[in-house]
Every structure is written in C-alpha cells, then in structure tokens.
N, C-alpha and C positions, 0 to 999 in steps of 0.2 A: 633333298639337298638343303644345305644350310644357307639362309639368307641373312645378310647383316644390314643393320639400319642405324642411323645416328640422328638423335634428336636433341634440340637445345633444351637446357634447363633454365628455369626461372627461380633461382634460390632467393630467399630473403637474406638480410645481413648477417644474422646468426649461422644460417646454413652456409653462407659463402665463407665465412671465417672457418667453419669446420671443414669444408672442402679443401681451403688451402692448407689447413693442418694435416689432412689426410694425404694430400700430394706431398708434403714435406716429409712425413713418415716414410713413405714409399721411396723417396729420394734417399732419405738417410739409410734406410735398411739395405738399399742397393749399393751404396757406397761402402757401407760396413762390410757387406759381403765381399766386394772387391778388394778391400784392405785385408781381409782375412786370407783370401786366396793368394794374394801378392805376397804376404808375409810367409804363407806356407810354402810357397814356390821357391822363395829365396833361400828357405832354410833346407830345400831339397827334398821335401816330403811330397806324398802323393796328393792328388786332386781331393779336396774336401767335398763329400756329397751334400747336396742341398738339405737333406733330412738331418744330418748331423749339425749343420749350421743353425737349423731351426731350433733343435734342442739346445744348442749353446746359447742362443738368444733368449729362449724361455728361462734358462738358468739364470742368465744375467737379470732378467726381469724380476725374478723371485728373490734373488739374493743381494742385488746391488740397488740401494735407494736412488741413485742417479738415473735409473731407467724405469722408474715407476711411471713416468709420463706416458709410456707406451700403452698402459692399460686404458687410457682415454680413447684410444682408437682400435678399429678392428684388427683382429689378430690376422685375418686373411690378407690385409694389405702387406704386412711385412712378409708373410709366407710367400706370396707371389712375388714380391720383388726380390727375395732371395733366390727363388726359382729362375726368374729372368736373368739375374746376374750370373748364375751359375751356367746357364745355357749359352749366354754370351761368351763366357770364358771357355767353354768346351768348343764352341764354333770357331773361336780364334785358333785354338790349337789344331783344329780339323782343316784350316786354311779357307774356311768358308767366308770369314768376315775380319775386319781389323780388329786390333786389340781394343777391347772395352775401356772406356774412359770414365772417370769420375763425374757424376752429374753435378753441374754447377746450379746454384739457386738463381742466378741471373739469367742463364742462357738455355738450361734444360726446359723442356715442355712439361708443365705440371699435369700428372696423370696418376691414377691408382686403379687397382683391381677391386671388383666386388664379387663376393662368392655367389655362385650360381644358385645356391639353395636359399640364400638369404635375401636376395634382391627380388622385389615384387614390382608389379605394374598394375595401375588401373588406366582408365581411358584418359585421365587427366594428370596423374602424378605417378612418381617412381619412389619406392622406399629404399633409402640407401642406410646401411648398418651405421649406427652411431651418429647419423646426420638427421634421419627422419623422412617424412614423406616431402618430397620436392616437386614443385609444379613443372609440367612439360609445357613447352610452348605450342606443341601441336597435339591435337586431340585425337585419340583412337588410332595413331600410327603404329604403335607396338602391341601385337597381341597379348592377350592375358591368358593365364592358366596353361601355359606351355613351357616346354623345356628351353632354357637359354644357354647360350655358349659364350664364354669369354667376355663378361661384362666389363667394360672400362669407362671411367669418368675422366674426361680430359679438359683442358683449358687452353684456348687458342690465343690468349692475350686480352680478350674482351668478354667472351662468353664461355659457360661451362656446357658441356655436351656428355650424353650418355651414349654409348654405342653397345650393341648386343647383337648376337645371332641367334637364330631360331629355325626350326624345321619347317619347310614348305614342300609340298608334292612337286615333283619335276614335271613340267608341261610337256605334252606330246605334240610335236609340231611336224607337219608334213613338209619335207624339204624338196627343193628342186634339184635338177641333176647338174647344174652348171657350177662352175668355179668362179671365184671372185678373187682377183688379185688387187692387192692394195700396196701403193707406194706412198710413203710417208716422207716429209720433208720440211724445210723451213718456210719456203714461200707459200706452199699450201699444205695444210694438215695431212690431207689424204687425197690421192688421185686414184680412182677405181678403173678397172679394166673394161667396164661398161659405160665409160665416158663421164661418170660423175666426178665433179671436183668439189672439194670441201676447203674453201679458203682458210687462212690463218686468222683467228680471232685477234691476234695481237696487232693486226694492221687496221682494225676498225677505229673509227673516230672515237667511240666511247672509251675503249681501253687506252688509247693514246692520251685522252684528255685526263684520265685517272692517274696514268704514269707521270704526266706532266705536273699534276698537282701533288703527287708524292715527292717528286724531285725538288719542288719549291719548299714543301714542308722540311725535307731533309737539310736544305741549305739553311733555313731559318733555325732549325734546331741546332746545327752545327755553329751558327754565329752566337747563339745563346750560351753554348757550352764555352765558347772562346771569351765571351763577356765575363763569364764566372770562373775563370781560370785563377787559381791561387798557387803562388810560389811559396813553398815551405822551405824549412831549414834543410840544408844538404842539397839543394837544388832539385828537390822532388816537386813535380808539378801535380796538382790535385785539381779535379773539376767539381764544382758544387752543383748538385742537381736541385734545381728550384721546382716550384709547383708549375710554372709556365712550361718548363721542359718537360715535365711528366704529361701535362695536357697535350704538348705537341706530339710526343711518342705514342699516346693513345690514338690521336687522330691518324697517325701514319699507320699504326697497327690496323686500325679499321679500313683504311684504303687497301692495304696488303690482303686482308681477308676478303674484301670485296672483289678484288682482282682474281684472287684464288677461286672464289666461289663462281664467278662468271666464266672463268676458264673450265672449271670443273663441269658446269652446267652444259657448256658448248660440247665438251668432250662426250658427255652422256647422250646428248642428242644426236651427235654423229654416229656414235656406236649403235644407237637404236635404229637410225636410219640404214645403216650398213647391214644389219642383221635382219631387218624388216624384208628384205628381198628373199630370205630363206635359202641361201646357197647351201649345197651339201658339202663345200669345201672352201676355206679361205686361206689364202697364202699372203704372208707378209715377209719382208726381208729382215734378216737378222742384223741389227744395227750395233755398231760399237760405240755407245753413247760416251763411255768414258774417253775413248780416244778422239771422238769428236769435240769434246769439251776442251781439249787442249788448244784447239784453233781460237786464238783470242779475238778474232773477228767475227766468229759466229757463236761462240760459247754462251753469250746472253740470250741470243735468239733461240737456241737449242734448249736452253734451260726453261724459258718461258713457254716453248711448244710442248713440253712434258710428254715426249714421245714414248718414254718407257711406261708411264702411266696409261697412255692411250693403248698401247699394245696389250698391257695386262687387263684393261677393261674388255677389249675385243676378245682375248683368250677366255676370259670368264663367261661372257655372254654365248661363246661357241660352246662351252662346256654346258651351259645352262640348256640350249636349245638342241644339243646333240650334233653340232656342226663340226666337222674335222677341221682343226686349226693346224696349219703347216707353217713352219718357219724355215725360210729358204736358207742355203748355206751362206756363212759368212762372206765367201769369195765368189759368190755367184754373180757373174756380170749382168745384171738385169738391165742397167742404163746403157752400157756399151753394145749390146746385141740387138741387131735388127729383128723385129718380131716376124717380118715378111719373108726374109730370105736366110736368116740365121747368121748373117755376116757379123764378125766381132771387130769393132771399131776400137783399136788398142788405145788410142789418145783421145779422150774426151774431157775437156776441161769442165770445171763446175760453173764457169760463166756461160757455156753454151747451152742455152735453154731449148734449142731445136736440134733434134738428132737428125743428121743427114747421112744416109747410107751411101758408102763409096762404091758399093757393089750394084745394087738395084736402083739407086737414085730416090729412095723413099725419104719424105721430109715429115717429121711428126713431133709433137712435144715429147721431150725426153721422159718426163714423169709418166706420160700415158703409155709410151712405149716400154718403159720399165714394168708397169702395172700389167700390161698385156703379157709380157714375158713371165711374170710372176704367176698369171693365171694357167699357164701351160707347164709350170715347173713340176718336175717329178724328182724326188730324192733318190 
C-alpha cells in the first residue's frame, strides 16, 4: 500500500525565493491552461489535450523571448500544472466538481509538483530540482532509495512542506467479530456503540483561548486597515498595507495553523483509538455536510468539527487494517429508532438530547442510541 507523509522544510533565504518562484510558475501555467481552454470552448472547438498544450507551451518558450524566464524553473512544474488544470476542466464537464477558477496570487495556496525521478531524499535533506538540497526539520522520517509517488511542495503561509507517498507492506491484523457503530456530531466528535465518548476538542479551554486571541488580533488588524484608508479621485477607497499590518497577519496565520494542527492531532488520536479495538466492521452514518452548513446557527461549529475529514481518516484506516467500512443510508433514522424495541419516533427535535421511547419507556442518550442502531445496521 501507499503511505503518505508530510515534513516541514527549513530553506535558506535563497532557496525560499526559488520556492516562491516555482509556486508562481505553477500558478501561471495553471491559469494559462484555463485561458486556452476557455477561449477554445468559446470558439466551439473540442477539448484540448494536455499533451497538445505542453507542446504549445514548449513552442512559446523556444520562439518567443517573453517566455524565456520559464527556463529558470523545472519543466515538470509546468507539465503537472497543465495536467491538473485539464483534469479540473474535465471533471467540471462530467459534473464531479465546480467550474475551475483562475488562481489568485493573494488567495491561492502556493504549491508545485516535483518529478518522482528527480526528487531525492537523505536522512536530513531533500533535493528539489533547480533549488538544491533543502534541510528537513525531522531526521530520518522519509525512507531513502525507494519509489516515490506524487511529490508536492506546499506553503501554508508560514512554513514550506514536502509531501510524498511511498510503498509500505500492508500489516496483517487479527480482527474480532464485533461491529462498531459510530455516531458523529457537534457536541461530541464521536459516540461509539461500546459506550466510549470522544468529546469535541473545540470546547476545551486551550482551543477557546487560541480562538479568543485570534479574534482580538483580527479586530486589531481591522482597525489598522481603517486607519490607513485612503480616498482617491473618483470616490475609490484604497487601503494601504503597512508593515505592522503584515506582522499582525502573520501572527493570525500562525494561530490558524496551530489550531488546525491541534484539531488534526486530536482526530488522528481518536481514529487510532477507534481502530485499536480491531473490529471486523465499522458503521458510520452518511452525513449531508453541505446541507448542514446551510444552518447559520451550526455552520461554524460543523466547520470546526471537520466531520468529513474525520470520516475520510477512519475509512483510510479501515482499508489499511482490512476492516469493513460501511456507510449507512442517508435516510436511515438512527437517532429516531429505539434500539431496544425498534419503535420509530417520528418527531425528535435536535434540542432533545435524551431519547425517550413512547413504546417501551426506554430512556437513553440519543447519540448512544444512534450508535447502537448503527452497529446493527445492514444495507
């Protein structure tokens, strides 16, 4: 199986400049491809293959002096950016994704691709084409002398990272015969059918303290922007970005990254704890995350809970250990059904945290009742 790993880079100033330039080349090639496809579609012509676009870009580099700067960067960066843009355009016409948009220099995440044959790893460094050997922040995390898959270099606003996949042998694990039902929600991240409850990390004191600090910095940054507001001719308002504003935005980005890493770490620990019992089958409910986000009272809490990412990690772990992963039907009434007698309670408000059965009189936590029903689910 393929295992992926992400390690932080420690580039010097010269390498950092080259990394930003490489990310800019990837963004430019992506936008150039979208422009070619858009113009081609307006003219009523057929879809342009990525191979034809790469030949067209090569001809531009060779014949037009305005594109000579592309020779300073790896050819694999533009090649993969063209592939990614063409794939996004195809997926849009197939109805899989939304229409691809042009990448903005200010808002898009800087990233670029590295060729699997050109990238090299040692215990302490990684070799990036046209950049050189860049120091890794962790020693010996990525194996050397192996085949790599989809190497990517990304920037999160503060640090550069390298992510890569490599082959590892699939572990053989002896599984038990029981089924584990998992009910996810906003109040608790996961409630299991065996009685285990994993509370939401977003209600802890540490997370609330970081969020409070982030809100204060956001207000401070907003006041700084208002102080530097300039009224130009024609009634156009322009905001001058000072060095103090840049410092504040970097502090805010650091807090956002810290919050994301803490939530990610907690998710990984919960997933490992769930899989450690080695059930033969795990059942989760199929949630309409997009529909739940339309509720303005719960949208922020649902977004912070990262339910889709949590489900994706459990699914990956199940595949890793050979556990059967089952997703219950969208309309399966796990919360409204009594697990003792099977009575269906048609009206159950979201505010009712205790499930009271009108048939047998059972009183139980609604999330625990839902997880027990999921453990007995059969498609």
